[in-house]
Structure formats: C-alpha cells, structure tokens
C-alpha positions, 0 to 999 in steps of 0.5 A: 504473486505478492503485491505491495499496497500503498498508503492511499489504498489502505486509507481508502479501506480504513476511512471508507472513502466513498469514491475509492472504497469499493474498488479498494475493498474488491481488490483486497477481497480478490487477493484474499480469495486467490491467496495473493500475498499483500504487504506494506511498510511502516511508513504506509501504516504511519500515514494511514494512522495519521490520516485515519485519525484526522477523519475517524477521530476514534482511536479504538475504532482506528486501532481495530481497523489497522489491527485487522488490516495488518493481519491480512497485510503484513508489514515488511522490513525497511532497513538502513540499506533500503533507505541508503539505496533509495537516497541514491535514486532519482525519484522526485517523491522520496516516500514513493521511492522508499515504497518501491525499494521495499517492494523490490526487496520483498519480491513483490510483482506489483505496487497497488496505489492510486498515485501512479505518478509517484512511481513513474520511474519504477520498473515494477508493475504499478496499478490502481486497485481498479486496474488490478481488478480489471486485469485479474478478475 
C-alpha cells in the first residue's frame, strides 16, 4: 500500500498543531510500523515550509524537521504531463487536483488529508489521518 500525504497533514506534524498533531503523528507511526509507503510532492513541501516558517520562525529547526519528514515520506515527481492533465480536469481546487494526479501517477491507494472537500471529485480513497487509523488500526 502507498499513501499520498497532503500538506495540511505534513504541517500538523511539523508545527505540532495541537488539535491535529496526535492523529497525524499516530497515522505516520502506523505507516512506519506496517511498512506502508508514504509519498508527497514538492507543492506540499513548499506549502509546509511556508506555513511552518510563519509559525516556527527558526529555519534550522524547520529544515531539520523537513529533512526528517522527507526521509520517511519521499517526494514524487510532478512533471509537465501531470500539470497538463490536471489542467484538463474540472476540479474547483487546482492544487488538490495536482495532488490527486500525482497520487494516481505514483500508484497510491489513498490520499490522506484534512481537507477532503478539495478531493470530492476524486476516484481515490480520500481519508483524514483519524479515519485512516480507525480503518486500519
């Protein structure tokens, strides 16, 4: 099994957002324990960095957290064909449509996000970290 992790879950981990950190951390832990492959894309990393820096304000800490995170959650390629394909879709949220296309190309079975509404037209399994834990724990 391979899962695509959306930026909001990565941000929850990096900045330890109180309301969401525990379920995001437990989700990541479950994936590591069960050898479930996790991936994300460069857009999610860029968004995580942007929000993370606004909240942490320490580049060294942020860089270390992102390095650790990308060690366990590699970044999949997003190329010209994926962007062109996404532009032809009718998603209301282009960024989430990019993530969906990346997840499909990377052969993911799930997209894990806290913003399921952005993926309402997706044929993929869309779950929050908490829903994933409830289903697979």
